[in-house]
C-alpha positions in Angstrom: -10.5 23.5 -13.3 -12.5 24.9 -10.4 -10.3 25.5 -7.4 -11.9 24.1 -4.2 -10.8 25.4 -0.8 -9.4 22.6 1.3 -8.7 22.2 5.0 -5.2 22.1 6.4 -4.6 19.0 8.6 -2.6 19.4 11.8 1.2 18.8 11.6 3.0 17.6 8.6 6.3 18.5 7.0 7.8 19.5 3.6 10.6 17.1 2.8 12.5 17.5 -0.5 10.4 15.9 -3.2 13.1 14.3 -5.3 10.7 13.2 -8.0 13.2 13.1 -10.7 11.3 10.3 -12.6 8.0 12.3 -12.9 8.6 12.8 -16.6 9.9 9.2 -17.2 7.2 7.2 -19.1 6.4 3.7 -17.8 8.6 1.0 -19.4 7.5 -2.6 -19.6 10.0 -5.0 -18.1 11.0 -7.9 -20.4 10.1 -11.5 -19.6 12.5 -13.1 -17.1 13.5 -16.7 -16.8 11.9 -17.2 -13.3 9.7 -15.4 -10.8 9.6 -15.9 -7.0 6.0 -15.2 -6.3 5.1 -14.6 -2.6 1.9 -16.0 -1.3 1.6 -13.2 1.2 1.5 -9.9 -0.7 -1.1 -8.4 1.6 -2.2 -7.7 5.1 -3.8 -10.8 6.7 -3.5 -14.5 6.2 -1.2 -15.9 3.4 -2.9 -17.3 0.3 -3.4 -21.0 0.2 -1.5 -22.5 -2.7 -3.5 -24.1 -5.5 -0.5 -25.6 -7.3 2.2 -28.2 -6.6 5.6 -28.8 -7.9 5.6 -29.7 -11.6 2.3 -28.1 -12.4 2.0 -26.0 -15.6 0.5 -22.6 -15.2 -0.6 -19.8 -17.5 -0.2 -16.0 -17.1 -2.9 -14.7 -14.9 -3.9 -18.2 -13.6 -4.8 -18.2 -9.9 -2.1 -20.1 -8.0 -3.2 -19.1 -4.5 -6.7 -18.5 -3.0 -7.5 -16.3 0.0 -6.6 -17.9 3.3 -9.3 -16.1 5.1 -11.7 -13.1 5.0 -8.7 -10.7 5.2 -6.5 -12.3 2.5 -6.1 -12.1 -1.2 -5.7 -14.3 -4.3 -2.4 -14.7 -6.1 -2.0 -15.0 -9.9 0.9 -16.3 -11.9 2.9 -13.5 -13.6 3.7 -15.7 -16.6 3.2 -19.1 -18.2 5.6 -21.9 -17.2 6.2 -24.6 -14.7 6.0 -24.6 -10.9 9.6 -25.5 -9.8 9.0 -25.4 -6.1 6.7 -24.4 -3.2 9.2 -22.7 -1.0 9.8 -19.5 1.0 11.3 -16.2 0.1 12.7 -13.1 1.9 10.2 -10.3 2.7 11.0 -6.6 3.2 10.8 -7.0 7.0 13.4 -9.7 6.9 11.0 -12.6 7.6 10.6 -15.7 5.5 7.2 -16.0 3.8 5.7 -18.8 1.7 6.3 -18.5 -2.1 5.9 -20.2 -5.4 8.9 -20.4 -7.8 7.8 -20.3 -11.4 10.1 -21.1 -14.3 9.0 -19.3 -17.4 8.4 -21.3 -20.6 9.1 -18.3 -22.7 5.7 -18.3 -24.3 3.9 -16.0 -21.8 0.6 -17.6 -22.6 -2.3 -15.9 -20.8 -5.5 -17.3 -19.5 -8.6 -16.5 -21.5 -9.8 -13.1 -20.3 -13.4 -12.7 -19.2 -14.2 -9.0 -19.2 -17.4 -7.6 -17.7 -18.7 -5.5 -20.6 -21.2 -3.3 -18.7 -19.8 -3.0 -15.2 -21.9 0.0 -14.2 -25.1 -2.0 -14.7 -23.7 -5.2 -13.2 -24.7 -6.3 -9.7 -22.3 -5.1 -7.0 -21.8 -8.7 -5.7 -20.6 -9.8 -9.1 -18.1 -6.9 -9.3 -16.9 -7.5 -5.8 -16.3 -11.2 -6.6 -14.2 -10.1 -9.6 -12.1 -7.9 -7.3 -11.6 -10.9 -5.0 -10.7 -13.3 -7.8 -8.2 -10.8 -9.3 -6.4 -10.5 -6.0 -6.7 -6.7 -5.8 -5.1 -5.1 -2.7 -4.2 -1.5 -1.7 -1.3 -0.5 -3.9 -0.3 2.6 -2.1 1.8 0.5 0.2 -0.6 -0.9 2.9 -1.7 -3.9 0.7 -5.0 -4.2 2.5 -7.4 -6.6 0.6 -9.6 -4.2 -1.4 -12.7 -6.4 -1.4 -12.8 -6.1 2.4 -12.5 -2.3 2.1 -15.4 -2.3 -0.4 -17.5 -4.2 2.2 -18.0 -1.6 4.9 -20.4 -2.5 7.7 -21.5 1.1 8.1 -23.1 3.5 5.7 -20.7 5.4 3.4 -21.5 8.3 1.1 -18.1 9.5 -0.1 -15.5 7.6 -2.1 -12.1 9.3 -2.1 -9.4 8.4 -4.6 -5.9 9.0 -3.4 -3.7 10.4 -6.2 -1.6 12.5 -3.8 1.6 10.4 -3.8 3.1 12.6 -1.2 6.0 10.2 -0.5 9.3 11.7 -1.8 11.0 10.2 -4.8 8.0 8.0 -5.9 6.2 8.8 -9.2 4.4 5.5 -10.1 0.9 6.9 -9.4 1.7 10.1 -11.2 2.7 8.2 -14.4 -0.4 5.9 -14.1 -2.7 8.9 -14.1 -1.0 10.3 -17.2 -0.7 7.0 -19.1 -3.5 4.8 -17.9 -6.3 7.2 -16.9 -8.9 5.0 -18.7 -8.4 2.1 -16.4 -8.4 4.5 -13.4 -11.7 6.1 -14.3 -13.2 2.7 -15.1 -12.1 1.4 -11.7 -13.4 4.4 -9.9 -16.8 3.9 -11.5 -16.8 0.2 -10.5 -16.0 1.1 -6.9 -18.7 3.7 -6.9 -21.2 1.1 -8.2 -20.2 -1.4 -5.5 -20.4 1.2 -2.7 -23.4 3.1 -4.0 -21.9 6.4 -2.9 -23.4 9.8 -3.7 -20.1 11.6 -4.0 -16.7 10.6 -5.5 -13.6 12.8 -5.1 -10.2 12.3 -6.8 -7.5 14.2 -4.9 -4.2 15.1 -6.5 -1.5 17.4 -5.1 -0.6 20.6 -6.9 2.9 19.3 -7.7 1.4 17.2 -10.5 -0.3 19.9 -12.6 -0.3 17.7 -15.8 -2.2 14.9 -13.9 -4.6 17.4 -12.4 -5.3 18.9 -15.9 -5.9 15.5 -17.5 -7.8 13.8 -14.7 -10.1 16.8 -14.1 -11.3 16.6 -17.7 -11.7 12.8 -17.7 -13.3 12.7 -14.3 -15.8 15.5 -15.1 -17.3 13.3 -17.8 -18.7 11.0 -15.1 -19.5 13.4 -12.4 -16.3 12.7 -10.4 -14.9 15.7 -8.6 -11.2 16.3 -9.1 -9.5 18.3 -6.3 -6.1 19.9 -6.4 -4.6 19.9 -3.0 -1.7 22.0 -1.7 1.5 20.0 -1.2 2.1 18.7 2.3 3.4 15.4 3.7 1.7 13.0 4.8 -1.5 14.2 3.0 -1.8 10.8 1.3 -2.6 9.2 4.7 -6.3 8.2 4.9 -7.3 10.3 7.9 -5.4 13.4 6.8 -6.9 13.1 3.2 -10.4 12.7 4.5 -10.1 15.8 6.7 -8.5 17.8 3.8 -11.3 17.2 1.3 -14.4 16.7 3.5 -13.6 18.2 6.9 -14.6 15.0 8.6 -12.4 13.7 11.5 -11.8 10.0 11.9 -11.9 9.3 15.7 -9.0 7.7 17.5 -8.9 4.0 16.8 -11.6 4.5 14.2 -11.8 3.7 10.5 -12.8 5.9 7.5 -16.2 4.2 7.3 -16.9 5.6 10.8 -17.2 9.0 9.1 -18.9 7.7 6.0 -15.8 7.5 3.8 -13.9 4.9 1.8 -10.4 5.8 0.6 -8.4 3.9 -2.0 -5.3 4.5 -4.1 -5.4 5.4 -7.9 -3.1 2.4 -8.6 -5.7 0.2 -6.9 -8.6 1.4 -8.9 -6.5 1.2 -12.0 -6.0 -2.5 -11.2 -9.7 -2.9 -10.6 -10.4 -1.3 -14.0 -8.1 -3.8 -15.7 -9.6 -6.7 -13.8 -13.2 -5.9 -14.4 -13.1 -4.3 -17.9 -10.3 -6.5 -19.4 -10.3 -9.6 -17.3 -6.7 -9.1 -16.2 -5.8 -10.2 -12.6 -3.3 -8.3 -10.6 0.1 -9.9 -11.4 2.1 -6.7 -12.3 2.5 -3.2 -11.1 4.3 0.1 -11.7 7.3 0.6 -9.5 9.7 3.6 -9.4 13.4 2.6 -9.4 15.4 5.7 -8.5 18.3 7.2 -6.6 21.6 8.8 -7.5 23.4 5.5 -7.9 20.9 4.2 -10.5 22.1 4.6 -14.1 18.6 5.1 -15.6 16.0 6.0 -12.9 12.5 5.4 -14.1 9.1 3.9 -13.7 8.7 0.2 -14.7 5.8 -2.2 -15.1 7.2 -5.2 -13.3 5.6 -8.5 -12.8 5.2 -9.7 -9.2 8.0 -12.0 -8.3 10.7 -10.0 -10.1 13.7 -9.8 -7.8 15.0 -6.4 -6.7 18.4 -7.3 -8.3 16.7 -7.9 -11.7 14.7 -4.6 -11.3 17.9 -2.6 -10.7 19.6 -4.3 -13.6 16.7 -3.4 -15.9 17.2 0.2 -14.8 20.7 0.1 -16.2 22.4 -1.1 -13.0 24.4 1.3 -10.7 27.1 3.9 -11.3 28.6 3.1 -7.9 27.7 0.9 -5.0 24.8 2.2 -2.9 25.2 2.3 0.9 21.5 1.9 1.5 18.6 0.4 -0.3 15.0 1.2 0.6 11.9 -0.6 -0.4 9.4 2.3 -0.9 10.2 5.9 -0.3 12.6 7.7 2.2 10.0 8.6 4.7 8.0 5.4 5.2 10.0 2.8 3.3 12.0 0.0 4.9 15.8 -0.4 4.5 16.6 -3.9 3.1 19.8 -5.9 3.4 19.3 -8.2 0.4 18.4 -7.8 -3.3 16.9 -11.2 -3.4 13.5 -9.8 -2.3 10.8 -10.1 -4.9 8.6 -7.3 -6.0 5.1 -7.5 -4.6 1.7 -5.9 -5.3 2.6 -3.2 -2.7 6.2 -2.4 -4.0 5.8 1.3 -4.9 9.5 2.0 -5.2 13.1 0.9 -4.9 15.3 3.7 -3.7 19.1 3.5 -3.8 21.1 6.0 -1.7 24.8 6.8 -2.0 27.2 7.8 0.7 26.5 11.5 0.0 22.8 10.9 0.6 23.3 9.4 4.1 24.0 11.3 7.3 24.8 9.2 10.4 23.5 10.8 13.6 24.3 9.9 17.2 21.0 10.3 19.1 21.0 12.8 22.0 18.7 13.3 25.0 15.4 15.0 24.2 15.6 18.8 24.2 11.9 19.1 25.0 11.5 21.6 22.1 8.2 20.3 21.0 9.0 20.1 17.3 7.9 16.5 17.1 4.5 17.4 18.7 4.1 20.2 16.1 5.0 17.9 13.2 2.9 14.9 14.2 -0.2 14.7 12.0 -2.1 12.6 14.6 -1.5 15.2 17.4 0.5 12.7 19.5 3.5 13.6 21.7 6.3 11.5 20.2 9.0 12.8 22.4 7.3 11.7 25.7 6.1 8.5 24.1 9.6 7.7 23.0 10.9 8.0 26.5 8.1 5.8 27.8 9.0 3.2 25.2 12.7 3.2 25.9 11.8 2.6 29.6 9.6 -0.4 28.6 6.5 1.5 29.8 4.3 0.0 27.0 1.1 0.3 29.1 1.7 4.1 29.2 2.4 4.2 25.5 -0.9 2.4 24.8 -2.7 4.9 27.1 -1.2 7.7 25.2 -2.5 6.3 21.9 0.7 5.0 20.3 -1.5 2.7 18.1 -2.7 5.8 16.3 0.8 6.5 15.0 1.0 6.5 11.2 4.7 5.7 11.2 5.1 8.6 8.8 8.4 9.8 10.2 7.5 13.5 10.6 8.6 13.4 14.2 12.1 12.0 13.4 12.4 14.3 10.3 12.3 17.4 12.4 14.0 16.3 15.6 17.1 18.4 16.4 18.3 15.8 18.8 18.1 13.1 16.2 16.1 10.8 18.4 14.9 7.5 16.9 11.3 8.5 17.5 9.5 6.7 14.7 11.5 3.6 15.3 10.4 3.6 19.0 6.8 4.2 18.0 6.9 1.3 15.5 8.4 -1.0 18.2 5.7 0.0 20.8 2.9 -0.5 18.3 4.1 -4.0 17.6 4.2 -4.8 21.4 0.8 -3.2 22.0 -0.9 -4.9 19.0 0.4 -8.3 20.0 -1.0 -7.7 23.5 -4.4 -6.8 22.1 -4.4 -9.8 19.8 -3.5 -12.1 22.7 -6.2 -10.7 24.8 -8.8 -11.2 22.1 -7.6 -14.7 21.5 -7.9 -15.4 25.3 -11.4 -13.9 25.4 -12.5 -16.0 22.5 -11.0 -19.2 24.0 -12.8 -18.4 27.3 -16.1 -17.8 25.5 -15.7 -21.1 23.6 -14.9 -23.0 26.8 -18.0 -21.5 28.5 -20.2 -22.4 25.5 -18.8 -26.0 25.6 -19.5 -26.3 29.3 -23.0 -25.0 28.8 -23.6 -27.5 26.1 -22.2 -30.3 28.2 -24.4 -29.3 31.1 -27.5 -29.2 28.8 -26.6 -32.7 27.5 -26.6 -34.1 31.1 
């Protein structure tokens, strides 16, 4: 393939890759007796349930509809009976609404309704299929894809993220090797919806087999396939946009502000299945890995599969792990229970043994500047962290803490072992809550003024 020169974004690190499952083909998980299906598998409002206790459902049947513009549909992972409308444990430790479905063992699907000629189908029809199928960003963010495909500014470049820079995870790599037809179909659907002039598929150089295969398949449809040098967190939207186009997303801005839309290869693969085969998003590929796992690998799990079942399907454990992470080691979340269900955004389940964990006692900042050099957003995490520990959230906001990716590059290189990314995450929560409250207050004030105006006019 033609080698394209790419730009090097600021900061970043080179953690150990640990991609031991990169040669492990995707295995399909067997049907389970029950599934705990969350109604909030996406950023935004939870889905509104369309079923009640005792209802019979089919595989792929919509059991939850979007609860707002930024929301997503939920489909049943199998046929069976709704045992309860309940709650389940989420990765962040909160309780979220869920539907418990007991399988009938038949796994009867709904009748698929494929769109036979998507490229010549109206964008509005394709977008509705994306909504109905419940497609969300499957790289981890879980942002409703139909919203991303509805930019309110002109875009001319669609970028497909096949980077998968997070250590230990190989789900996207295997998808590109084994389900490239769905990925290419989904890319073309997105290109039709957006009407873009240029489409770029970006893959890091540590996946040469995927680069070779996808470059050939992409070229058939005028899609550029770019091989990027390996650097974490290159899969982040702003860093990827800069690497392949040279465009810089402004602070507080979105990709569409520079004419780009970025989506994950797993997401477009799900779009290809939904549009060309009529299959909603009720399953995904998840990497189950780590030294304690008997048979690390990549599995096609149905949403609602409990982590405990997923680990058992991977052969169980050789010894008890001391830490379990949902996602990868850099941006994943440590979980304290295996009763958490797999969601559309569950890219990996990582088990760590005692030899993999090092407990550090944080020390005062050395003012060495390593965190500043590593931060891909050009922030100053060391100073921000001190501000946050002193509850100076107004200063953290002024110093652009909301721009933090929570990638962990600052903590990764800190010789004083400071909890930098944890502090940044905490401050972002506080600042975002403040911004949300201010917007709500402004909206309430405007509504009250409008009501007063109407009342005065009525008199």
